[in-house]
C-alpha positions in Angstrom: 65.9 139.0 85.5 66.8 136.1 83.6 70.4 136.8 83.5 70.3 137.5 87.4 68.7 134.2 88.0 71.3 132.4 86.0 74.1 134.2 87.7 72.6 133.3 91.2 72.3 129.7 90.2 75.9 129.6 89.2 77.0 131.2 92.4 75.1 128.7 94.5 76.6 125.8 92.6 80.2 127.2 93.3 79.4 127.7 97.0 78.0 124.3 97.3 80.9 122.7 95.6 83.4 124.8 97.7 81.6 123.6 100.9 81.3 119.9 99.7 85.0 119.7 98.8 86.1 121.5 101.9 84.3 118.8 104.0 85.7 115.9 101.9 89.3 117.2 102.3 88.9 117.5 106.1 87.7 114.0 106.1 90.5 112.8 103.9 93.0 114.5 106.3 91.4 113.0 109.4 91.6 109.5 107.9 94.9 109.8 106.1 96.6 107.6 108.8 94.3 104.7 108.4 95.5 101.5 106.8 93.2 102.2 103.8 94.6 105.5 102.8 97.0 105.9 100.0 98.9 108.8 98.5 98.8 109.5 94.8 100.6 111.9 92.6 100.5 112.3 88.8 101.9 114.4 86.0 100.0 114.7 82.7 99.2 116.8 79.4 96.2 118.7 78.6 94.7 119.4 75.0 92.0 122.3 75.8 89.3 123.9 73.8 86.4 126.2 74.4 82.8 125.1 74.3 79.6 127.0 73.5 81.3 130.4 73.5 78.3 132.8 73.2 77.4 136.4 73.7 74.4 137.7 75.6 72.1 137.2 72.6 73.2 133.6 72.4 75.2 134.0 69.4 78.4 132.0 68.9 81.4 134.5 68.8 84.3 132.1 68.3 84.7 129.6 65.4 85.5 125.9 65.8 88.9 126.6 64.2 91.1 125.5 67.1 94.8 125.1 67.0 95.3 123.1 70.1 98.5 123.0 72.2 99.6 120.4 74.9 100.1 121.9 78.3 101.2 120.4 81.7 98.9 119.1 84.5 99.7 117.8 87.9 97.5 116.4 90.9 98.2 114.9 94.3 96.2 113.8 97.2 94.7 110.7 99.0 92.9 107.6 97.7 90.8 105.4 100.0 90.1 101.8 99.3 86.5 100.9 99.7 84.4 97.8 99.3 87.4 95.5 99.6 89.3 97.3 96.9 86.5 97.4 94.3 85.8 101.1 94.9 88.3 104.0 95.5 87.4 107.5 96.6 90.1 110.2 95.9 90.5 113.7 97.3 93.3 116.0 96.1 94.6 119.2 94.7 95.0 119.7 90.8 96.9 122.1 88.7 96.1 122.6 85.1 97.6 124.9 82.3 95.4 125.4 79.1 96.4 127.1 75.9 93.6 127.7 73.4 94.2 129.2 69.9 91.0 130.3 68.2 89.7 132.7 65.4 86.8 135.2 65.5 83.6 134.7 63.7 83.0 138.4 63.6 86.5 139.7 62.8 88.2 136.8 61.0 91.4 138.6 60.6 91.9 138.4 64.4 93.4 135.4 66.1 93.2 134.9 69.9 95.6 132.9 72.0 94.4 132.2 75.5 96.7 130.8 78.3 95.1 129.9 81.6 96.6 128.2 84.7 94.2 126.9 87.3 94.6 125.5 90.8 92.0 123.7 93.1 90.5 120.8 94.9 88.9 117.8 93.3 87.2 114.6 94.3 86.8 111.4 92.3 85.3 108.0 92.6 86.9 104.9 90.8 85.2 101.7 90.1 87.2 98.6 89.2 85.3 96.7 86.5 88.0 94.3 85.3 91.3 92.8 86.5 94.0 90.7 84.8 96.8 88.6 86.3 97.2 85.4 88.2 99.9 86.7 90.5 98.5 87.6 94.0 100.2 90.9 94.1 101.2 92.0 90.6 97.9 92.7 88.6 96.6 95.0 85.8 93.2 96.5 86.7 90.7 98.7 84.7 88.8 101.4 86.5 85.9 103.8 85.5 86.2 107.3 87.0 84.2 110.4 87.6 84.5 113.4 89.7 83.9 117.1 90.3 86.1 120.0 91.3 86.8 123.8 91.5 89.5 125.5 89.7 90.9 129.0 90.7 92.8 131.0 88.2 96.5 131.8 89.1 97.2 133.0 85.6 95.3 134.2 82.6 96.5 135.9 79.4 94.8 136.7 76.2 97.1 137.5 73.3 95.3 139.1 70.2 97.2 139.1 67.0 96.4 140.6 63.6 98.2 141.6 60.4 98.9 144.9 61.8 99.2 144.7 65.5 99.5 142.5 68.7 97.9 143.0 72.0 98.5 141.2 75.3 95.8 141.5 78.1 96.2 140.2 81.6 92.8 138.7 82.2 93.2 138.6 86.0 93.3 142.5 85.9 90.1 142.6 84.0 86.9 143.3 86.3 84.7 141.0 84.3 87.0 138.0 84.2 85.7 135.0 86.0 88.6 133.9 88.2 87.3 130.3 88.9 85.1 127.7 87.4 83.4 124.3 88.5 83.9 121.2 86.5 83.0 117.6 86.2 85.2 114.8 84.7 84.9 111.2 83.6 87.3 108.7 82.0 89.4 105.6 82.6 92.3 104.4 84.8 94.6 101.6 84.0 96.4 100.5 87.2 99.3 98.1 87.6 100.2 97.1 91.0 103.9 96.5 91.3 103.9 95.4 95.0 101.6 95.4 97.9 102.0 99.0 98.7 102.7 100.5 95.1 100.6 100.9 92.0 101.5 102.7 88.8 98.7 104.1 86.6 97.7 105.8 83.3 94.7 108.1 83.5 92.6 109.4 80.5 90.0 111.8 81.5 87.6 114.3 79.7 87.0 117.4 81.8 84.2 119.8 81.4 83.6 123.1 83.0 80.1 124.3 83.9 79.3 127.6 82.2 81.7 130.4 82.8 80.5 134.0 82.7 82.6 136.8 81.5 81.5 140.5 81.5 83.0 142.1 78.3 84.4 145.7 77.9 81.8 146.3 75.1 79.1 148.7 76.1 75.6 148.5 74.4 72.7 150.8 75.5 74.7 151.7 78.5 75.3 148.0 79.7 78.3 145.9 79.3 78.1 142.7 77.3 78.1 139.2 78.8 79.7 136.2 77.2 79.5 132.6 78.2 81.7 129.7 77.5 82.9 126.4 78.9 86.4 124.8 78.8 87.0 121.3 77.8 90.2 119.5 78.0 91.4 116.1 77.4 93.9 115.0 79.9 96.5 112.2 79.7 98.4 111.4 82.9 100.9 109.0 84.5 100.7 108.5 88.3 101.8 106.6 91.3 99.8 105.3 94.1 101.7 104.4 97.3 100.5 103.2 100.7 103.0 104.5 103.4 100.9 103.4 106.2 101.0 99.8 104.8 104.7 99.7 105.9 103.7 101.1 109.2 101.1 98.5 109.7 103.6 95.8 108.5 106.1 97.0 111.0 103.4 97.0 113.6 102.5 93.5 112.7 106.1 92.4 112.6 106.6 93.9 116.1 103.5 92.3 117.2 104.6 88.8 115.8 108.0 89.3 117.5 106.4 90.0 120.8 104.1 87.0 120.5 107.1 84.7 119.6 108.9 86.2 122.7 105.9 85.4 125.0 105.6 82.0 123.4 109.2 81.3 124.3 108.7 82.6 127.7 105.7 80.3 128.1 107.7 77.4 126.8 110.5 78.0 129.3 108.0 78.2 132.2 106.5 75.1 131.1 109.9 73.3 130.8 110.8 74.6 134.2 107.6 73.3 135.6 108.1 70.0 133.9 111.6 69.9 135.3 110.2 70.6 138.8 107.7 67.9 138.3 110.5 65.5 137.3 112.5 66.3 140.3 109.6 65.8 142.6 109.0 62.4 140.8 112.7 61.4 141.2 112.4 62.3 144.9 109.2 60.4 145.2 110.8 57.3 143.6 113.9 57.5 145.8 111.5 57.7 148.8 109.8 54.5 147.6 113.2 52.9 147.2 114.1 53.9 150.7 110.8 52.4 152.0 111.6 49.1 150.3 115.0 49.0 151.8 113.6 49.8 155.2 110.5 47.7 155.2 111.3 44.9 152.9 115.0 44.4 153.7 115.9 45.1 150.1 119.6 45.9 149.7 121.0 48.6 147.4 123.2 46.7 145.0 126.0 49.2 145.6 125.7 48.9 149.4 126.1 45.2 149.1 129.4 45.6 147.5 132.5 45.2 149.7 134.3 48.7 149.1 137.2 47.3 147.1 136.5 48.1 143.6 138.7 46.7 140.8 139.0 50.1 139.1 137.9 53.7 139.8 137.5 55.9 136.8 137.4 59.6 137.1 135.6 62.2 134.8 135.7 66.0 134.1 133.0 68.1 135.1 129.7 67.6 133.3 131.5 65.1 131.0 131.0 61.4 130.2 134.1 61.0 127.9 137.0 58.6 128.7 140.6 59.9 128.7 143.1 57.9 126.7 145.0 56.6 129.8 141.7 55.6 131.4 140.8 53.5 128.4 144.2 51.7 128.7 143.2 50.8 132.3 139.8 49.6 131.3 141.2 47.6 128.4 143.7 45.9 131.0 140.8 45.2 133.3 138.7 43.5 130.6 141.7 41.5 129.4 142.3 40.3 133.1 138.7 39.4 133.5 138.5 37.4 130.1 141.5 35.2 131.6 139.3 34.1 134.5 136.5 31.6 134.5 134.1 34.5 134.0 131.8 33.3 136.6 131.7 36.7 138.3 129.5 39.5 137.1 131.0 42.9 136.5 129.1 45.7 138.4 129.6 49.1 137.1 128.3 52.2 139.2 128.3 55.8 138.0 128.3 58.9 140.0 128.2 62.8 139.7 129.0 65.4 142.2 126.2 67.2 144.0 127.8 70.6 143.7 127.2 71.2 140.0 124.0 70.5 137.8 120.6 69.5 139.3 119.5 66.1 140.5 117.8 65.2 137.0 120.9 66.1 135.2 123.2 64.2 137.5 121.2 61.1 137.4 121.5 61.1 133.6 125.1 62.0 133.7 126.0 59.2 136.2 124.2 56.6 134.1 126.0 57.8 130.9 129.4 57.4 132.5 128.5 53.9 133.7 127.3 53.0 130.2 130.3 54.4 128.3 132.6 52.2 130.6 130.5 49.1 130.1 130.4 49.7 126.3 134.1 49.8 126.2 134.6 46.6 128.1 132.2 45.0 125.8 134.2 46.3 122.9 137.3 44.4 124.4 135.3 41.1 124.4 133.5 41.0 127.7 130.0 39.5 127.1 127.1 41.8 127.6 125.5 39.2 129.8 128.4 39.5 132.3 128.0 43.2 132.7 125.5 45.3 134.8 125.7 49.1 135.0 123.6 51.7 136.8 123.8 55.4 137.4 123.6 56.4 141.2 123.1 60.1 140.5 124.7 62.8 142.5 126.7 62.2 145.6 129.1 63.8 148.1 129.8 60.6 150.0 133.2 60.0 148.5 134.7 63.4 149.2 133.1 66.5 150.7 136.3 68.6 150.0 137.3 67.4 146.6 134.1 67.3 144.5 136.1 66.0 141.4 136.5 62.6 143.2 132.7 62.3 143.2 132.6 62.4 139.4 133.6 58.8 139.0 132.8 55.2 138.0 133.5 52.1 140.1 133.9 48.6 138.7 133.4 45.6 140.8 133.6 41.8 140.3 130.9 40.0 142.1 
């Protein structure tokens, strides 16, 4: 009854771990696309040994004379950052190969060579207890880790050698061979983060199986013998942790920033257009006030007071305020002629733009620039600034309705 109770307890533990790990794997897959999920993969080496190998009388049947061999291991899965990166939870699949060379206490001339390969799920918790580095990204961190898992045998061979014979037994074909075991593990991780998405790590773990039952082929009093043992292995592994979702989130963030920038530019353009519309309305209001002054107060427009006989008319290219070389020659000649007079007259300079290009605000500015460039050239040729007045009249079609280029002009008067 005692053995049955122990076996039932062992079965319950296996069932519980299987269900528990199954739930964790489903949760991990469900959350694998979140921004705190990271992929990990590792390759390592195992150094394995048996522990507490006893028969059904509790007697040790294998000596501690081990000749250990290094065998490969591999693991891959997800890690999730918790508590702002202080804690990590990992769920994955592992593959371990073990080779154990032992001798028998009962028959010391026999040597046993065991080779096992196991595959199964595991889960781990990692706690970061120390971190080095001043760089905001590149840091070396130290982690305590512990976990549990299940391993199912995919290969098992027992090689028995003696001075007279060799025997090879495929353990998977033996009815008493336990094809799986449950284990717990603990150790240290050393992680070095190379960039915001990737870390390299060295893992050192000590893995211990729970008690494994094996029914032997020996028959005593009509019953087969039962042996129990555990498997320990020290594992060294190098791995990489990479956050594929981080680049997705960065791309989403970049797209979002670009979209925000585009919307901001649209809003700015709308604001400028609104501002331009307000300026246009202000120009029209001011022109209305000027019209009221002319109408109600008898104020005369300086240009309208002029007898239409300008001393010189200067034409400009569309949307330009630059003076052509031949035009500069004419302005120079006019300035020289003025300087030969008594200079009692004031030089009046009026700039214009045509109403078929640009808008009212632009044309007002352009007409003023044209008048100013002419005034500055006359001053450069010696005409005193006090003798020159210039003003932009804005857009007009009064000079020519059929040839708009004649409306892009400056008129110079002596008054």
